[in-house]
N, C-alpha and C positions, 0 to 999 in steps of 0.2 A: 850371259848367264845370269845377268845383274836383274833380270825381272824373274826371275826362278822366287817363290813363296819359302825356300830352303835356305839358309845359312850352310854355307861349304866350308868347312874346318881344315879339311886338308884331302887332294887329290893328287895322284899320280896313277900312271899305267895299270897298276894293280888293286887298290885301292880307293875310296870314296868314303870320306868320314863327313856328317852331317851335325848339324844341330836342331832335331827333329821338334817341331812346334806341336804342343799340345792340341790334341783334337783331331792330330792327322794319323791315320791308320799305317802300324808297317806294311802288314801285308790285306794283300784284297777282302773285304767282307763275304763270306761264304753267300747270305741271301741277296747283297746288292753286291755285285764285282765290279759296277758302272760308279761305286763311289771312287774319290781319292786316295789313294795309298802312295807310300814310298816312291816304290820300283815306277809308277804311272807318270810320276812329275817328273821323276830323274833322267829316267831312260831316254826320252827324245833330245838328250842335250850328251849323255854320258855312253848311250850303247847298253848292251846287256849285261845287268847288276844278279849279284846272288845277295839273297839276305844271309846272315851271318848269325844275328842275334835279335831279339824282340823287343820294344820297349810297348808298354800298355797305349791306347791311344790317347790316354789324357795325361800320360806322362811325358813331359818334353826333356829335351838333351842329347848326348851324345849317341850317335848310332853308327856303326861300323858295317859298310858292305864291301863284298869283294866286285872286282871287274873280271874275273877269271875263275875256272871250275880249279885251277891249280892254285891260286891264292884262296879261294872258298875252302876248299882242303886242309888248308893247312891253317887257315883260322879255325875252321871247325875240330881240328886237333889239337888246338890251345885251352879251346874250350873246354872240350872234355878232359884234357889235362891240368885244367885250372890255373892254368898259367896264365889266364886274362882276366886284370884285375878292374873293379869297376865302384866306383862312388857315386855315391845319391845323394841330394841335399832335400830332406824333409820338412817341411812346415807340419809341425804336430798341435793336437789340440790335448794340452796337458804338459807339465814341466817337472821333469824327474828330480831328486836329489843328486843322483848320482850325474859321475861328469863323464864316464867311460864304464859300458860293460859289453858283453856276452849273452845273444840270443842264440838258445840250443835249444830248439822247441822243433820234436816232429813235425812235418807237415803232410797232410793228403790234398793233391789235387782233386777239383772235382765231388769235394768232400759232404757238401748238401745237396738238397733241392735247388738252391740259387746257383749251382757250379761253381761255389767259391773255394777257396784254399783253406783248410780249416787245421787245427793242431789237434793233432792226435796221436797221444801216445803208446794207443796199440798197435794201429795199423801205418801210422805215418811214416816219413822215409826221413832219415836224419838230414836237420837242416839247420845253419849257422849264418849268423850275421852281427857283426861289429860297429857299435854304436857310440857315436861320441857327438857331445852336447857340443853343438858350436856359439848358440845364444839363446837368453831367456828374456822374455817379456814379462812385464810385472804384473801382467795381465791374465798368467796362466799359458803361455805359449810357448811353445819352444821349436828353435832351428835345428835338426839333427844332421849326422855326419852318418851316413849307412854304407857299410862294406859288407855284403855280401859271398859269403863264402862257398855257398852251394848257389845253384841257377834257375830254384821252381818258378814257377809262374803266379805272381801277385805275393814273393816270399816276404819283402819290404813289409808292403801292406797289411799283411796276416801278422807277421811278427811283430811290428810296433802296436797294431790295434789289441795282442795279447798282453802288450805291457801295459794296457790301458793310456796309450799314447796313439789313438787313430790321427791318419794323416787329415790335414783339413781337407775338405771337398769331397771326401770320399764319399760316393753315396752306397758303397756295398758293405765294407769294414769298419765294424763299432768298436767303441772301449769294451773289452771285458772289465766291467767293473770288480772290485774287488777281487781280481784274479791274485795270484801266488806271486808274478811277477808285478804286477802294479804295488803290492805293498810292500816288496822287497825294495822298489826305489822310490819308493814313498813320494808318489805321482802326487803332484797337486790339480786341482780340475779347474778349468777357466773358470774367472768371474761371468763371463757372459759368452754364450753362443755366437760362433762367427760363422756366416754363411759365403763360401767362397765360392767363385764363378769356374774354376778348373782345378783340378787333382794338383794338391802342394807337394809336388814330387818331381823332382829335376835331375835326369842323369848328367851328373858335375864333371866326370873323366871318368879316361878308360885307359889302360895300358896292356899295350901286347908286343907281340914280334913281329917286324915287318914281314911278311910272306916271302919275299926276296932276298931282301939284302939282310934279313934276320936282327935288325937293329932294333933296340928296346924302342918303342914309341909312347909316348905320354901326349895324349889330346884333352884340353879341357873346351867344355861348352860354357859358355857364357849364358847369365841369367836371361831369359826372352824379360820383356816388357811387364807381360801378365805375372809372372812368379814374383818379380822385382814389386811388384803391385803391393802382392798379399803381405811380404815382407814390412811393406812400409807401412800399411793399415793396421799389421800387428806390433808393431814397433819393434820387429826384429832388423839387425844388421845380419847382413850375409856376406858371400865372399866378396874378399877386398878386390 
């Protein structure tokens, strides 16, 4: 297992928890199924695996997989009942005045011609994300902790952009300048633009109940080198 390009955070006969690198797909590409993805790389070593949840291709961090149908069913039920909790760390373009706040903005998946998730007060579904500022730089960038309380595609990216705090390196979601949330948060824009070579979003930890022992598990994914490099370049201090 030492030659795997994926860090294994935990493994037993029911689950595998990995630290997914940025740039690796969780699921096969519909147009190019030959491209590498998580199961393609792991199954030769661990046998049949079931995907429990997804991370965007460019998002790194903790990803939970099941090794049996029963474990998959148990974990899916926990996701459906919102028992599973996740924390992401996001490097954002902008610095808010508040240290903590709740984003309660309804979202609609595939809401525009670019298939993005958009804030839609008429047709969107309730979506909530809790935000805590971990660090700020003098140049107008921030490291935020995001804890989604719902689980929609691109929820964190869409919610932060709606606050005027887009994630660095995000080619799809941009700041909603002069939005009500941006005004409320008194967001300070960066002194100068920064071009990141990856999305500044990392799934930092996950908590769930083991599908067999039912003990609560909390697993944390260390920052990969490319995420730590972004922090250093922007003079931001990450997790200890």
